[in-house]
N, C-alpha and C positions, 0 to 999 in steps of 0.2 A: 504494500500500500504506500503511495507517495506521501512524503512528509510535507504537510502544509506549513506555511510560514506563520509563526506566532504573531499576534497583532503588535504593531509599533516596533518592529525590529527591521534591520536592514535585510533586504532579500538575499537569498543565498546566491553564490556564484557557481557556475558549472565548471567541472574539471574537463576542459576541452579534450585533453588527450584520451580520457576514458570514453568520452562521447564518440570520438573518432574511432577508437578501437572497436566499439560496438557497431557503429554505422558501416565502417569499411569491411569488417569481417562478416557481417550478417546481411547487409543491404546491397550496396554497390550496384544500383540498377543499370548504370551505363556500362559497367564492366571495365573500369579504368585500371584496376590492378591485375597484373598478370599472375599466374599461379605462383604461390610462394612469396609474393610481394606484400609489404605492409605500407600504410600511408606515410610512415616516417622514414622510409628508405630515401636516400639522397635523390634518386631519379624520380621520386614521386612528390617531392616538395612543391613543385610548380602547381600541382592541382590538389594538394592536401586539404584545402578549404572548400573544395567543390560542393560538398554536401552539408557543410556546417549550418547554414541558415535553416535548412529543412529539419535537420536533427535537433537543433536548438529549439525550434518551434514545437516539435513533437515532445521533447523532454519537458518543456515548459507547460504544455497542455496537460501532461500527466501530473506534473507537480501541482498544478492548479485544480486537479480533481476531475479532469476529463476522463471519459470512459476509455478503456483500452481499445475497444472496437472503433470508437470515434477516431482515435489516433491512428489505428490501422488504416481506416478509410482515408485519412489525411495523407499518409505516406503513399498509398496506392494512387490517389489523385495526383500527387506531385509526380510520381513516376510516369503515369499514363498521359496526363494532360499538360503538365508543365515541362517535363523533360522530353516528351514525345516518344518515349520508348514503346508505347503501345502495351496492351494487356499481355501479360505473360503468365503461364500456368503457375509459377512459383511465387507470384507477387504477394498473395495473401499470406502464405507461409513465411516468407522473408519478413514482411511487415510485422506479423505477429511475433516473430522471434526477436526483432528489434525492440518492440514494445515490452515484451517480457524481460528482456535483458536490461532495459532502462529502469523498469520497475524493481528489478532484483538487485541492482548495483547500489549498495549502501554508501559507497564512496564517490558517487557521481556528483553530488552536491556538497559544496563547502559552505558551512554556515558560520557567519561571523561570531566571534567569541565575545 
């Protein structure tokens, strides 16, 4: 279950490296990484931020209490309609895996002390 912000505190910050680890390993709808590559390899740095805004939006929606299926639909919409990849058989499974991973990662959000 996502942790909601307590009232009158600074909002948490996301740990971008963890977000990218999840997004690139489980989503990568355009297929930018070759087999065995990771987003932080030197030759991938030029496009490492490719999915950041979409994944930040998805994580933020979950943190604010959006339903998992709503966020799955958001990721599929991005993939199909904004990236123009078109519908793929594994789109729902990949989006669900991303959402489950975002929800399960207890170190994804950094809360101010």
